[in-house]
N, C-alpha and C positions, 0 to 999 in steps of 0.2 A: 503493499499499500504506499502510496506517495506521501512524504512528510508534509504537513501542511502548517504554513505560517499563521499561528492563531491571530496575530494582530491584523494581518492583511485579510484574513477569512472573516473576522467580526466587522472590520470596517467597511467590506463591501457589501455587507448584508443589513439592510436598515432595521429588519425585525426578525432575528432569530428566536425570539420569544424567551424562554427560560432555558437556561444550559448549566450542564455539569461537566467539569474537567476532573479526571483522575490520572495520576501518573507518578512519575519519580524523577528527580532532578539527577543530574550527573554526579553529584555529591551525595547521593543516597538520602535526599529528603522526600517523604511521600507527600504528594500534593493533592489537595481537593480544592476546587473552586465551584461556586454556585452563584448565577446571577438572575436577576428577574427584570422583565422590561413590562411595559404597559401602554396601551393605546387609549384607554377610558380613563376618566378622572378618577374612577374607582380603583383601578388597577394601580395607576401612578400614586395615589394616596397611601403609600406605605413605606415602612423602614424595616430593616433587620435590627433586632436586639437579642443580646446573649441571654441564655438561660443556664441552668445548672447543668444540663447534659448538652448544650449545643446552641441553636438559634431558633427564634419564631419571628413571624411576620406580624406586624402590628400596624393599625391605622396611625398615619402620622396626625390626621385631623379627624377625630372621632365623629365630629358632627357632619363631616362629608361622606362618611361610609354608608353605602346604600346596600350591599349584599356581601356579607362576609364568607359565604359558602365555600368558594373556590380559592380564596386569596388569602385567608387567614389560616396558618397552619405552622408546624414545626419543620423546616426544611432539612435541618441537621440534628441528629441525635447520636450521642456515643453510648453504645451499650454497655452493660456490666462486663461482659465477655471480651471487651476490647474492640467490637465491630463498629465502624463508623457508617451511618446510613444517611444518604443525601438523596432527597427527592424534592419534587415540584409540587407535592401535595400531602393530603392526610395519609397517603399510603406509607409514609414515613413510620406512622404508628402502627399500621397493618404489619409491616415488616418487624418492628420491634416485638409485637404481641406474638406472633407467630414463633419468632425465634426464641422468646421466652418460653413457649409451650414445647420446644424441642424441634420445631420445624426449620425449613430453610427459607430464603428469601424468595425462591421460586414458588414454593408452596404458598406463600403469603400473596404473591402477585397473581396467582392463578385464581384468586378470589376477586380481583380487581380488574377494572378495564378503564378505557379513556374517559376523560371528564363528560359530564352531561350537558355539554354547552354547544348543542348544535346550532349553526351548521358547521362550526369548526371542528367539534369533537376533538378537543385538545389532547395530544398525547400525554400519558404519564410516563415521565422519565425517572428512573432510579439508580442509584449506585451504592454499592457496599463495599467498603475497604477493610480488610483484615489487618491485624497488628503487623503482619510482616510486609505490608505494602502491596500484597496482590490484591486485586479488585474485580468486582463484576459490575456491569452496566445493562440496563434493559429499558425497553420502551413498549408501551401498550398503546396501541393505535387502532383507529378504524381502517377497514379494508378500502382504500381509495374513496374515503368519505362516506362510505356505506356503513351506518351505524348498527346494522343488523349482525355484523361480523367483527370481533375483537381479534386483532393480531397480536401476538405476544412474541417478543424477540429478547434473547439473552446472549449476552457477550461476556465471556469469563477470560480474564487475563491472569495466567498462573506464573509468568515470569516476565514482569515488566522490564522492558530494555531502559536502563538509566538514560536519562535525557529526553525521555519521550512520555506522551500521555495520551489519552484519548478523550475526545469531546463529542458530547451528544446534546442536541437541543430540541425544542418542541416543533418549531416551524422551518420549513425550508426558506421562507422569506415573508415579506409582507403580501397581503392579498384579502380578498373577500370573495368566498371563505378563506381562512388561512389554511395554507398547504402543509400537511405534516411532514416532519423529518422524514428523509428518504436514506436507504442504505445502512452501511456500518457506522459506528462511531468514527469520527475523523482522527487520524494519527497526527499529533501535534508536538512540536519541538518544545522541550522544558530543559534546555541545556544549562551549561554553566553561567550563562549570562543573567538567569533568572535567581533573585532571591524574593522572600515573601513580598517586600515593598515594590520591587520592579515588576513582579508579575501582577499585582494589584493594579498598578498604575498602567499597565500594558492593557490588560482587559478593560478596565474602567475606561480609558481614554479611547479604546477601539469601539466601545459600544455607541450606538446613535445617541446623539445628546438629547434628542427630544424624547425618546422612549425609554431610556435606561432609567432604572429605579433603585436598585440595591445589589451589592456584591459582597460575598463572604469568600475569604481565602484562607486556607490552613495549610502550614507546613508541619511535618513532624519527622523528627531525627529517627530514622529506623534502628540505630545502635543504641541511644540512649532512652528513646521513647519520649523525649522532651518536644512539646508542641506550641506553636505560637499561631495566632490568627489575626486577621484584619477585617473590620466591617466598613463598608463604604456606603453611604445613603445619600442620594440626591437631596432629599430633605434632611437637613441637618440639625 
């Protein structure tokens, strides 16, 4: 698969929607990034804030919140067994609950499907990173816009190549209705030029200025287990 320049890829796409990056830097840092975008006032009226086990979305101006059903959730949760779950919806909690019952993330996602927001039928994208830096990505989407069929795709990376990662997002680009992401997660470069601050800046500055809302980036040292994160909100 061709290595994609993440900055160029994002800069050329006005509306990739919500996106997850997982990978490993050349100096053995496990990386996750999650961003959200929005076109409506309701979607844009959000921020990320940290919680005891990750982050949640919250309305920036509570008086302007009209429908919280698909936009308020916990995108990132760290589970007691060390798994890090990142998703674009409340399936974060579905994965957490099923793993607590002794099942796997696939078992959890087989109980879910795309979002009920026709005619877009927004895909549900999810990622699970293990303590050793290996990771899984998945997408649940309608079959070419037909809500009668849910297609579930799972991508598992058991030996991430240092300096690379994978990027999956909800929409191919802007449109009406919004076209769902197609193909495999994009292989992106996470080489020695990136630390947590430079990767945060690269992603944030590459997202469309009108549509970007919030960004979370986390680096974990795979030798020590120490981790750090950044939160960037358009509404500060």
